[in-house]
N, C-alpha and C positions, 0 to 999 in steps of 0.2 A: 472871548479871547481878547487879551490885551495885545496891542501891536508890539511885536517883538522889537527890542532896540537892536541896533546894528551890532553891539557887543554880544547880545544874546544869540543873534544869528550866527555870528563868527564862531562862538563857542559851540553851538550845535553843529555847525559844518565841521569844526575840527574834530569832534566826537564821531561823526559819521564818516569822515575820511579815515579815521583810525579803523573803523569797522570795516569799510568797503574798499579802501584803496582806490584803484583807478576806476572802480565802478560808481563813484561819485564824481559827477562832471560838473564844471563851471565854465566850459567852453562856450563861446558865444554862439556858435551854430547850433549846438545842442540846446541852449537856452532858447533860442529863437524857435526852434522845432517844436519846443514843449510849451511855448507861450501862445499857441493859437490852435484852433481846430478848423473845421470847414464852415463855421458860422460867420456871421458878419460882426460879432463882438470884437471890439479893439483888442489886439493882442497885448499881453502883459508877460514879461519874462518872470520865471521862477528864480529863486536865489541860487538853486542847484538841482541837479537831476540825479536821482538814485536808480541803481538797476539791481534789485535784490533777486536772489536765486531760490529762496525757499521761505516757507512760513515763519520759521523761527527768526530769520534775518529780518522779515518784515516787521515782526513783533519788536525786535530790538530797535529797529529805525524809529518806529512809531513812539517807543518809550523815550527816546533821545529828543524827538520833536516835542513831545508832551512836556517833558522837564523844561524846555526853553520856549514854549508857547510858539513854535514854529508850525505854520500851516502845512498840511499834508494833502497833496492833490494826486489821487490815483489816475494813472494814464495807461490807456490801452493801445490803440493804434492811431488816435488822433483823428478819427472820422466822425465824431459827434457833431451835431448841427445847431446847437443852441449854447455854445460857449462853456459846456460842461467841464472841459479840462483846462480853461484859462484861469491861471493863478491870480486872480483879481486883487489878492492881499500879498503877493509874493509867496515865499515859502519853498517847500520841497516837492518837485514833481516826481512821483513814484512810478517810474516806468516798469510795467510788469512783463516786458517782452521776453525777458530771460527765464521767466517761470512759464515754460512752454511745453510741458510734458503731458502726453496722454497717459495717465497713471494706469488706469484699468479699463478694460472693456468687457462687460458682462453679456455675452450674446444671448443666453437663455433668458435673462431678466430684462433685455433690451434697455440697458443703461450704460453710461461711461462715467468715469471720474477723471477730470482734467484739471490742470493748473489754469490760471486766468489768462495767461498770455497766449494759450492755444487759440488759433483762428479757426472759424468755421470750415474753411477749405482744408485746413491741416487735419481737423478731425475727420472730415469725410474721406480724405485720403487714407487715414489709418483705418477707416471702416471698410474700404472698398472690397476687401476679399470676405467679408462677413455677410454681406447681403443686407446690411443695415445702413441707415443713413441719419444725420442730424438734419432737421428740416428748417430751422429758423434761418431765413436769408434776408437780411436787410439791404442786400445789394453790395455794399462795401465788404471787403474781407475783414470784418471787425473781429476783435478778440472776444472771447467768451465771457471774461470779466467785464468788459465794457458793455457787451449786449446785455448781461444781467443788470448792470448798474443803471442802464437808460431804459430797461424794459422794452427791448427791441422787438420788432416783428418783421413784416416784409411780405414778399409776394406769396409765400405758402400758407399764410396765416389762416385763410378761409377754411383749410382743410385740416391743418395740423396744430393751429394755435400759436400764440406769441411765446416768447421765452420765458414768461411767467408760468404758462401751462407745461413747460418742458424742463423746469429745473426741480429736482426732488430734494436736494440738500446742498448746504453751503458750509465752507469753512471761512471764518471771518476774524480778522484782527480788529478789535475794538479801539476806541480813541486813546485808552490807557495802555495799549499794548497786550491786553488779555486776548488769548485765542479761544473762540468758541466754535461749536458746531451746531447748526441748526438742521432739523429735518433728518431723514433717513433714506435708505434705498427702498423702503416699502412704499407701495404705490398709494397708499392713503393712511391717514393717522387722525385720531381725535384727541391727541395728547397735547395740551397746553396751548399757548399763544402760537400762532402761525409766524414765527419769527423769519422763516426763510423769505416769505414774501414781504416782510418789512424791509429787507435789504434789497430786493429786486426793485429797481426803479429809484432807489434812494440817491443815485448819482454820486456815491462816494462820500456822502455827508454824515453817515453814521458808522462807517468802518471801511476796512479794506477786504475785498473778497480775495481769498487766496487759494480757494479750491471749490469745484462745482461738480455736483453729481447731476448729470442731464439724461433725459429720456431720448431713446433712439426709436426709430420706426423702420419696418421692413421696406426694402426697395420694391416698388410695384412691378408686376409682371409685364405690364404694358404702359406706355407712356405716349400720349399724343398732344401736340400743341397746335394750336390754330389761331387764326386772326379773323375778325369780322368787322366790316364797316357799317357805319350808320350815318344818316343825315343829320341826326341831332344827338346831343348829349343824353337828352331825356330818354330817347328811345333805347340807348344803350344801357342806361341805369335801370329803366323798367324791365328790360330783358333780364338783367342780373337778379333783380328782386323776384321776378316770377320764377327763374331757374332756382333760386335758393328755396322758395316756397314749395316748389315741387320735389324738393329733397335731392337735387342732383349734387353728387359729392365731388364737385370741381375742386382741383388743387390749386389753381391760380386763376384769378379773374382781375385783369388790370385794364384800367381805362386810360386812353390817351387821347386828349382833345385835338381838334383840327390844328391849333397852333403848335402843339407839341409834334403832330405828325409832320408838319411842315419842316420843323428842325430835325426830325428823324431821317427825312429824305435827304436833307443837306448833308448830314454826317455819315448816313448809311445808304448811299445811292442805289445799292443792290436790293434793298428791301422792295422798292417799287410799289409802295402802298399808296392809296389815294389819300389826299390831304383832307380827310374827314374824320370825325371821332371814331375811334377804333377800341374793340375790346381784344386783348391778348389773352389767351386762354390756355390752361393745361389740364388734361384729364389722366387720372391714375386708376388703375385696377387691373383686372383680367382683360384679356384681348377682347372677348365678347362683351363684357361690361363697359369698356372704354367706348367700343362702337355704339353701344346702346346709349350712352351718355352723349355722345356727340350728335347722334341723330335727334335725340330729344331736345337738346339745346339748339340745334339748327332749326327745328320746328318752331320753338318758342321765339327765336331771334327773327325768323322770317316774318312771323306775324307782326312784329313790332319795327319792322324797317330794316332788319339786318340783311346784308348782302355782301357779295365779294368774299365768300368764305375761302380761306386758304389754310392747308394743313401741313404740318411738319412732323413726319414720324421718326426719320432717322435722327440719331443723337446729335450729329453735327449740324443739322438744320435746326433742331430744337435749341441747341446751345447758341447758335448764331442769333436767333430771335430774342432769347432771353438776355444774351450779352448787349444787344441793341437796346433792350428795355432797361437794363441796369445802367447803361450809359445815357439815359434820357436827359440828365442834368447837362452834359456836354452837348447834347443835340440841341437842346433849348438855347444854350449859349451861341450856337452857330447862327441864330437868327439875329444876334446883335454882336458881331465881333468886337472883342475888346471889353465887353461888359462883364460885370460881376454879377452873381446871382445871390439875391437875398432869398433864402429858402425857408418856407414855412409850411406847416400842416395843420389840419384839423380832423376831427372825427364826429360823426353825427349818427344817430339812429338811421338804419338804412332807408326806412320809409321817408326821411327827411333829406336823403343825399341829393336827389334831383333839385329840390328847392334850394338847398345850400349852394350847389354849384351854379345854379341860375343866378342867384344873388351875388355870388362871388364874381361871376362874369360882368355883371352890371357895375360892380365896384371896381373891376379891371378896367373896363371902358372909360369910366369917370376919371381913373387915375391918369390916363394917357400913356400907360406903360405896357411893355410886352411882358406876359406872364404866363408861359405854357403850364398846363395842368396835366398831372398824371395822378392815378389813384389806384388804391387797393379797394376796389368798390364793393367787393364782397363783404368788407368790414365797415363800409361807411366812411373810409379814410381817404383823404386826398392831399396832395402837395402842389404847392406853386413854386416855381423858380422865378422870382421877380427880377427882371434884367435891368441893370443900373449902370450908368456911365460912372466909373469909380472917380472921375474928376468933377462930378455934378453933385453938389450938396442938395440942389433942389430935387434931383431924381431920387437921391437917397431918402430925403424927407417924405416924399410922396410914396416911396416903397414901404417905409415904416407904417405910414398912415394906412396903406392898403392891407398890409399884414395885420394891423390892429382891426380893421374892419372885418376881416376873414374871421378872427377870433371872436369878435362880437356876435357875428352872424351865427357861428357854430353854437355859442352859448345860448342865443335866442331860441334855437331849435332843439334844445336839451342835449347838446354835445359837449365836447371837450376842446380846449384850445390846443391840444396835441395828442394824436393818436400814437405817435411812435418816435418823434424827435426828442421828447423830453423837455424839461423845464430850463435847467442850467440858468444862465443869466438872462437870456432873451425873453423868456416867458414868465419869469417870476412875478412881474407886476400884474398878471392876470389871475394868480392864485386865489386871492381873496374873493374875487368876483365869482370864480368857479366853485369854490369849496364853502365859502361863508364860515360858519363856526368851526367847521372841521379844520380850517386852516391853522386856527389857533392851537388845536390839539397836535398837529404836526409840528409846530414850534415847540410845544412842551416836550413832545418825544424827542426832538433834536437837543434840547437843553438837558433832558435826563440822560441821554446816552452819551452826549458830547458837550459837557458843561464848559469846557475850555474854548469850544467852538474852533477846534484846529482842523476838522475834517472838511476839507473842501469848502471853506467859508464863502458866503455870498451866493450860494446856489440854493434853489428851491424855496427855503425859508429865510 
């Protein structure tokens, strides 16, 4: 991509304004909102923000931008964590929030067709009367297009899989404006390249997702949530490993370390949980099956130091527990009022998780910073929220060094530098170390699909 001149940009915006009218915005507050996400990446304003309403309109927008070499940055809800939607080269932020229709629900086939601006809670609200549910839950009320673009997962992954396993087909606008469809509603196919999964996790660098066909799951007959305390993180992790090896079909297995639990009690005084490492759990199935799962898990945990079991069966109690877990970031920030959080994640084989966490905690201690830890331990994935004084360059430097140390630890244990946050700007510098020669292939794919490099430039490759 050649950097567009100001005259090129002006000409592109004139064409876009003629197409979109007041759905093209250059207002300061709108530009500021679309120039940052939840990451520590420095904000950068786009030149304008467009609000398309359908696929054909997206196609026309992208064609205009391609003619003028104007970057296009797809935007969902702005909850990404590695600078994915920050327009580092300026350009057009393509806000998909008005493409928010649940198009079709196929109850017998357990799938739904949605536009990319539909959020996960909006889809589940539409499914409420069907007895079905969409299970990918990254915590934030993210958009379906954004979740697919960042290969999102979350608390339910251990039972139901990530967004990658829950997307059957896509409609995509390519960088030249062509509209293609990948995949189908069939549950499997041996036909051609798997283009659907090429776009999942591409972070908008290969095209704009304009429609998704996603898998649905039946709502379980019985749901039981629980918490369990441990004296050590190792005991909690060993319990999870053994439970998985025993074939327990747990729906959620979340680890919160003792630092995170201190913050939880500051923000949620009614929780009343000990400031020790905890597992937050959820079991799905028949009533008898859930009871059996719980008793088996309790036996395993007790043998490995688990105690202070507490259960939540009523929906309101479960919702309160998981709302607290989803607000863990804000609970962590309560440990250092006024601090910002530099958030990072990694993922390792589950057998290496205890070692990875132990080495990470040593790195935290050496940094002198506060960094509460939470993890989807059933997947070998955990997160740090490194708390930093926003006015301290020294603390920010130490936080970046700590995040780098965590990435290196994960790679040394056969893992990845990101289990679910994605690459964006923040983790691009680790791609070669993780992927080796395969990273060059990613670069060639990007060049082949987007030779002008107008699709979200500066991300991943």
